[in-house]
Backbone as CSV, one residue per row, in Angstrom:
resi,resn,N_x,N_y,N_z,CA_x,CA_y,CA_z,C_x,C_y,C_z
1,MET,-122.418,156.243,70.864,-121.854,155.695,72.071,-122.594,154.395,72.401
2,THR,-121.817,153.367,72.621,-122.381,152.056,72.950,-122.140,151.767,74.419
3,GLU,-123.190,151.329,75.083,-123.069,151.008,76.496,-123.177,149.496,76.673
4,THR,-122.252,148.937,77.401,-122.272,147.509,77.674,-122.661,147.303,79.122
5,ARG,-123.659,146.469,79.336,-124.096,146.168,80.703,-123.774,144.722,81.021
6,GLN,-123.244,144.537,82.175,-122.983,143.194,82.670,-124.213,142.729,83.430
7,ALA,-124.667,141.554,83.148,-125.760,140.988,83.937,-125.203,140.627,85.306
8,THR,-125.847,141.114,86.320,-125.362,140.807,87.665,-126.086,139.589,88.206
9,GLN,-125.304,138.640,88.623,-125.840,137.423,89.222,-125.890,137.629,90.732
10,PRO,-126.992,137.264,91.353,-127.037,137.389,92.807,-126.009,136.448,93.423
11,THR,-125.302,136.924,94.405,-124.286,136.109,95.059,-124.819,135.604,96.390
12,THR,-124.406,134.435,96.759,-124.815,133.865,98.039,-123.645,133.756,98.996
13,SER,-122.485,134.284,98.627,-121.282,134.082,99.433,-121.435,134.588,100.863
14,ASP,-122.247,135.622,101.087,-122.430,136.125,102.442,-123.462,135.311,103.227
15,ARG,-124.065,134.317,102.559,-125.075,133.477,103.210,-124.681,132.003,103.236
16,GLU,-123.470,131.679,102.806,-123.142,130.258,102.661,-121.963,129.812,103.502
17,ILE,-121.959,128.511,103.722,-120.859,127.807,104.372,-120.495,126.666,103.433
18,VAL,-119.207,126.509,103.151,-118.743,125.424,102.294,-117.699,124.627,103.061
19,VAL,-117.938,123.328,103.148,-117.013,122.413,103.817,-116.761,121.258,102.856
20,SER,-115.498,120.809,102.769,-115.209,119.680,101.882,-114.195,118.744,102.527
21,ARG,-114.143,117.548,101.964,-113.197,116.542,102.472,-112.957,115.505,101.388
22,LEU,-111.722,115.035,101.310,-111.378,113.918,100.444,-111.461,112.657,101.300
23,ILE,-112.281,111.714,100.868,-112.530,110.493,101.638,-111.960,109.303,100.873
24,ASP,-111.230,108.471,101.584,-110.545,107.337,100.973,-111.499,106.154,100.796
25,ALA,-112.538,106.388,99.972,-113.515,105.345,99.655,-114.159,105.719,98.330
26,ARG,-114.691,104.714,97.644,-115.265,104.978,96.326,-116.560,105.784,96.436
27,GLN,-116.860,106.506,95.383,-117.982,107.439,95.330,-119.311,106.774,95.705
28,GLU,-119.590,105.599,95.175,-120.860,104.919,95.447,-121.026,104.604,96.932
29,LEU,-119.947,104.212,97.589,-120.011,103.881,99.009,-120.241,105.133,99.850
30,VAL,-119.581,106.228,99.504,-119.774,107.483,100.245,-121.218,107.948,100.099
31,PHE,-121.749,107.909,98.876,-123.143,108.297,98.646,-124.097,107.389,99.423
32,GLU,-123.815,106.080,99.396,-124.679,105.096,100.046,-124.823,105.352,101.548
33,ALA,-123.830,105.958,102.163,-123.884,106.232,103.599,-125.022,107.182,103.969
34,PHE,-125.594,107.869,102.975,-126.725,108.770,103.202,-128.075,108.092,102.979
35,THR,-128.091,106.923,102.394,-129.333,106.354,101.865,-130.175,105.577,102.866
36,GLU,-129.598,105.187,103.992,-130.327,104.395,104.976,-130.058,104.937,106.371
37,VAL,-131.095,104.936,107.196,-130.960,105.478,108.539,-129.945,104.679,109.361
38,GLU,-129.804,103.390,109.066,-128.820,102.573,109.786,-127.405,103.102,109.567
39,HIS,-127.157,103.625,108.372,-125.851,104.244,108.098,-125.756,105.596,108.802
40,LEU,-126.724,106.464,108.539,-126.688,107.832,109.066,-126.549,107.863,110.586
41,SER,-127.253,106.990,111.264,-127.223,107.016,112.727,-125.846,106.656,113.283
42,ARG,-124.994,106.080,112.464,-123.649,105.701,112.920,-122.631,106.829,112.770
43,TRP,-122.939,107.858,111.913,-121.916,108.881,111.691,-122.433,110.320,111.677
44,TRP,-123.730,110.566,111.573,-124.259,111.919,111.390,-124.008,112.785,112.623
45,GLY,-123.548,113.992,112.377,-123.397,114.991,113.435,-121.958,115.177,113.858
46,PRO,-121.726,116.254,114.610,-120.376,116.521,115.129,-119.970,115.474,116.168
47,LYS,-118.715,115.521,116.549,-118.178,114.585,117.542,-118.986,114.660,118.832
48,GLY,-119.301,113.489,119.367,-120.013,113.403,120.634,-121.528,113.434,120.510
49,PHE,-122.051,113.716,119.323,-123.496,113.764,119.116,-124.014,112.387,118.690
50,THR,-125.251,112.102,119.044,-125.938,110.905,118.571,-127.287,111.343,117.992
51,THR,-127.952,110.432,117.290,-129.250,110.768,116.707,-130.292,109.700,117.050
52,THR,-131.510,110.157,117.179,-132.662,109.283,117.298,-133.607,109.650,116.165
53,THR,-133.913,108.685,115.324,-134.763,108.934,114.156,-136.220,108.664,114.504
54,ARG,-137.082,109.611,114.113,-138.527,109.451,114.278,-139.150,108.906,112.989
55,SER,-138.655,109.375,111.843,-139.097,108.822,110.554,-138.006,109.092,109.528
56,PHE,-137.973,108.238,108.485,-136.933,108.355,107.473,-137.438,107.781,106.164
57,GLU,-137.347,108.589,105.119,-137.687,108.128,103.777,-136.743,108.812,102.801
58,PHE,-135.774,108.055,102.288,-134.769,108.605,101.380,-135.284,108.532,99.945
59,ARG,-135.966,109.598,99.543,-136.452,109.781,98.171,-136.698,111.274,98.010
60,GLU,-136.735,111.753,96.779,-137.043,113.157,96.562,-138.414,113.447,97.158
61,GLY,-138.478,114.479,98.000,-139.704,114.813,98.710,-139.858,114.078,100.024
62,GLY,-139.012,113.070,100.260,-139.044,112.322,101.513,-138.437,113.134,102.645
63,VAL,-138.638,112.650,103.856,-138.242,113.385,105.051,-137.432,112.496,105.979
64,TRP,-136.455,113.124,106.628,-135.775,112.517,107.766,-136.082,113.406,108.961
65,ASP,-136.879,112.902,109.899,-137.268,113.615,111.107,-136.508,112.953,112.253
66,PHE,-135.660,113.723,112.941,-134.796,113.123,113.952,-134.442,114.127,115.038
67,VAL,-133.829,113.626,116.093,-133.342,114.454,117.187,-131.851,114.195,117.320
68,MET,-131.078,115.274,117.338,-129.648,115.152,117.641,-129.486,115.382,119.139
69,HIS,-128.714,114.502,119.768,-128.465,114.598,121.201,-127.025,115.065,121.397
70,GLY,-126.870,116.244,121.998,-125.543,116.787,122.234,-124.851,116.088,123.380
71,PRO,-123.525,116.178,123.428,-122.775,115.526,124.499,-123.116,116.091,125.886
72,ASP,-123.692,117.302,125.926,-124.090,117.907,127.200,-125.515,117.543,127.596
73,GLY,-126.176,116.680,126.792,-127.533,116.253,127.094,-128.622,117.091,126.420
74,THR,-128.247,118.137,125.691,-129.223,118.972,124.997,-129.751,118.244,123.767
75,ASP,-131.061,118.280,123.580,-131.686,117.688,122.406,-131.994,118.772,121.382
76,TYR,-131.708,118.473,120.120,-131.937,119.404,119.019,-132.847,118.741,117.993
77,PRO,-134.132,119.157,117.922,-135.007,118.593,116.890,-134.513,119.010,115.509
78,GLU,-134.532,118.071,114.574,-134.029,118.315,113.217,-135.010,117.758,112.201
79,TRP,-135.035,118.376,111.027,-135.948,117.982,109.960,-135.223,118.193,108.643
80,ILE,-135.086,117.147,107.871,-134.468,117.250,106.552,-135.466,116.750,105.515
81,THR,-135.645,117.540,104.468,-136.432,117.119,103.310,-135.457,116.940,102.156
82,TRP,-135.484,115.782,101.529,-134.607,115.495,100.396,-135.211,116.155,99.150
83,ILE,-134.518,117.116,98.567,-135.024,117.873,97.422,-134.628,117.228,96.095
84,GLU,-133.343,116.878,95.989,-132.838,116.292,94.746,-131.843,115.183,95.088
85,LEU,-132.013,114.030,94.434,-131.106,112.901,94.618,-130.624,112.448,93.253
86,VAL,-129.312,112.536,93.039,-128.705,112.113,91.780,-127.588,111.127,92.125
87,PRO,-127.940,109.847,92.368,-126.936,108.861,92.753,-125.894,108.675,91.663
88,PRO,-124.638,108.527,91.995,-124.004,108.778,93.284,-123.317,110.147,93.315
89,LYS,-123.908,111.138,92.660,-123.215,112.412,92.435,-123.663,113.583,93.296
90,ARG,-124.967,113.662,93.638,-125.419,114.866,94.328,-126.653,114.589,95.186
91,ILE,-126.680,115.284,96.323,-127.844,115.310,97.193,-128.114,116.777,97.519
92,THR,-129.354,117.203,97.333,-129.765,118.535,97.774,-130.865,118.340,98.799
93,LEU,-130.768,119.073,99.901,-131.710,118.908,100.992,-132.043,120.247,101.627
94,LEU,-133.182,120.291,102.287,-133.590,121.442,103.079,-133.528,120.997,104.527
95,HIS,-132.811,121.769,105.378,-132.524,121.359,106.752,-133.004,122.432,107.723
96,GLY,-133.867,122.040,108.624,-134.359,122.951,109.653,-134.742,122.170,110.889
97,THR,-135.523,122.817,111.753,-135.957,122.147,112.975,-137.330,121.507,112.822
98,SER,-138.063,121.905,111.775,-139.391,121.352,111.519,-139.757,121.622,110.059
99,ARG,-140.862,121.079,109.629,-141.316,121.218,108.241,-141.440,122.684,107.816
100,ASP,-141.939,123.535,108.683,-142.203,124.927,108.322,-141.200,125.911,108.918
101,ASP,-140.010,125.460,109.228,-138.997,126.315,109.854,-138.579,127.439,108.896
102,PRO,-138.842,128.712,109.249,-138.453,129.822,108.366,-136.938,130.032,108.309
103,LYS,-136.212,129.420,109.228,-134.750,129.545,109.255,-134.057,128.387,108.549
104,ALA,-134.828,127.489,107.939,-134.243,126.324,107.264,-133.280,126.776,106.179
105,PHE,-132.232,125.984,105.984,-131.226,126.286,104.968,-131.140,125.125,103.988
106,GLU,-130.667,125.437,102.785,-130.518,124.413,101.756,-129.056,124.005,101.648
107,SER,-128.833,122.705,101.600,-127.479,122.183,101.432,-127.415,121.329,100.183
108,THR,-126.333,121.478,99.442,-126.050,120.616,98.305,-124.747,119.905,98.589
109,LEU,-124.784,118.583,98.460,-123.591,117.763,98.654,-123.219,117.182,97.305
110,ASP,-122.026,117.510,96.850,-121.527,116.990,95.582,-120.448,115.957,95.870
111,PHE,-120.551,114.808,95.195,-119.625,113.693,95.349,-118.870,113.544,94.033
112,THR,-117.541,113.662,94.069,-116.735,113.559,92.857,-115.669,112.494,93.051
113,SER,-115.602,111.576,92.116,-114.623,110.507,92.179,-113.222,111.052,91.887
114,HIS,-112.265,110.655,92.713,-110.847,110.971,92.521,-110.077,109.661,92.627
115,GLY,-110.110,108.885,91.559,-109.507,107.558,91.602,-110.313,106.685,92.543
116,ALA,-109.636,106.129,93.554,-110.314,105.276,94.531,-110.909,106.089,95.678
117,ALA,-110.708,107.405,95.649,-111.218,108.285,96.707,-112.379,109.122,96.173
118,THR,-113.024,109.842,97.090,-114.161,110.686,96.740,-114.019,112.044,97.418
119,ARG,-114.191,113.097,96.656,-114.250,114.451,97.216,-115.721,114.762,97.452
120,ILE,-116.061,115.107,98.696,-117.419,115.561,99.004,-117.336,117.040,99.357
121,VAL,-118.184,117.821,98.710,-118.285,119.253,98.980,-119.706,119.510,99.448
122,MET,-119.820,120.072,100.655,-121.118,120.398,101.235,-121.257,121.921,101.271
123,ARG,-122.208,122.420,100.486,-122.437,123.862,100.382,-123.815,124.159,100.954
124,SER,-123.853,124.917,102.051,-125.110,125.270,102.704,-125.380,126.747,102.513
125,VAL,-126.598,127.073,102.071,-126.987,128.466,101.844,-128.154,128.791,102.775
126,PHE,-127.963,129.820,103.575,-128.936,130.249,104.567,-129.817,131.363,104.003
127,PRO,-131.029,131.541,104.543,-131.928,132.572,104.025,-131.369,133.992,104.125
128,THR,-130.558,134.258,105.169,-129.993,135.600,105.355,-128.551,135.492,105.841
129,PRO,-127.759,136.551,105.649,-126.403,136.555,106.218,-126.421,136.431,107.738
130,GLN,-127.431,137.002,108.378,-127.523,136.941,109.838,-127.724,135.504,110.320
131,LEU,-128.553,134.736,109.612,-128.760,133.336,110.004,-127.503,132.508,109.764
132,ARG,-126.775,132.824,108.699,-125.496,132.146,108.455,-124.524,132.459,109.587
133,ASP,-124.423,133.732,109.959,-123.503,134.134,111.033,-123.905,133.499,112.368
134,GLN,-125.205,133.426,112.636,-125.686,132.793,113.860,-125.278,131.311,113.881
135,ALA,-125.424,130.633,112.751,-125.041,129.219,112.660,-123.545,129.045,112.928
136,VAL,-122.740,129.960,112.403,-121.288,129.883,112.593,-120.896,130.192,114.032
137,LEU,-121.431,131.287,114.588,-121.008,131.743,115.906,-121.647,130.965,117.054
138,GLU,-122.950,130.720,116.981,-123.638,130.070,118.099,-123.594,128.548,118.022
139,TYR,-123.679,128.010,116.802,-123.757,126.561,116.647,-122.479,125.946,116.087
140,HIS,-121.463,126.770,115.857,-120.160,126.291,115.370,-120.323,125.424,114.122
141,ALA,-121.105,125.938,113.161,-121.490,125.170,111.976,-120.301,124.736,111.115
142,ILE,-119.265,125.555,111.034,-118.114,125.162,110.207,-117.393,123.975,110.850
143,GLU,-117.073,124.101,112.145,-116.416,122.991,112.841,-117.314,121.766,112.855
144,GLY,-118.611,121.979,113.083,-119.549,120.857,113.097,-119.624,120.153,111.755
145,GLY,-119.611,120.929,110.673,-119.613,120.340,109.334,-118.355,119.547,109.068
146,GLU,-117.212,120.106,109.481,-115.942,119.398,109.288,-115.913,118.107,110.106
147,GLN,-116.417,118.164,111.343,-116.450,116.962,112.181,-117.405,115.917,111.612
148,THR,-118.551,116.376,111.095,-119.516,115.450,110.505,-118.905,114.732,109.307
149,LEU,-118.219,115.485,108.436,-117.571,114.840,107.289,-116.438,113.933,107.748
150,GLY,-115.775,114.281,108.847,-114.755,113.401,109.423,-115.365,112.096,109.913
151,ASN,-116.528,112.184,110.561,-117.233,110.981,111.007,-117.659,110.130,109.814
152,LEU,-118.159,110.789,108.769,-118.533,110.084,107.537,-117.322,109.355,106.966
153,ALA,-116.190,110.053,106.890,-114.972,109.448,106.332,-114.576,108.206,107.122
154,ALA,-114.560,108.307,108.440,-114.184,107.156,109.269,-115.148,105.991,109.057
155,TYR,-116.437,106.289,108.965,-117.446,105.251,108.782,-117.279,104.538,107.445
156,VAL,-117.155,105.290,106.352,-117.080,104.633,105.039,-115.732,103.959,104.816
157,VAL,-114.661,104.477,105.395,-113.366,103.798,105.265,-113.437,102.441,105.968
158,GLU,-114.067,102.410,107.138,-114.246,101.135,107.844,-115.123,100.187,107.018
159,ALA,-116.186,100.711,106.424,-117.062,99.887,105.583,-116.318,99.366,104.359
160,ALA,-115.475,100.199,103.767,-114.696,99.791,102.594,-113.724,98.678,102.959
161,GLN,-113.122,98.762,104.141,-112.201,97.717,104.574,-112.935,96.402,104.785
162,LYS,-114.161,96.460,105.310,-114.952,95.231,105.493,-115.315,94.627,104.143
163,GLU,-115.599,95.496,103.144,-115.924,95.010,101.787,-114.748,94.269,101.164
164,ASP,-113.538,94.751,101.457,-112.328,94.178,100.851,-111.938,92.834,101.481
165,ARG,-112.517,92.496,102.602,-112.147,91.238,103.282,-112.777,90.048,102.637
């Protein structure tokens, strides 16, 4: 009797959020919108939010330390460490409220060229299903992610139009 065992791969589906958008701009321009704080401060965050940057260094191991200001006046301290940068195809980052945040989650952003447009897929994996659910229910992470990518799309489409002039 022969027994066949399937190797089981750990799944993250109960800990992840995936948001994507097709943006009417070339891949390099969409990626570039992440590379400088002057770009990020114009589009980062859900609708009505603004950011104040305390420090920014876009390199592997570099940090973006900033505060998101909600439309209701609430301030949210944020900390992003850039883990992997593969221009213009992928960004992997660790996102929390501080350097040692035990609730920090990892996000991978993949940029794929579709002719003159770019598909961006943002996949965030949380340490536990409970933290993922908290992000969805309390912080509206899915809607916030969709709005953030919408802001990115509007920003880079405007930049692309200026380039074409």
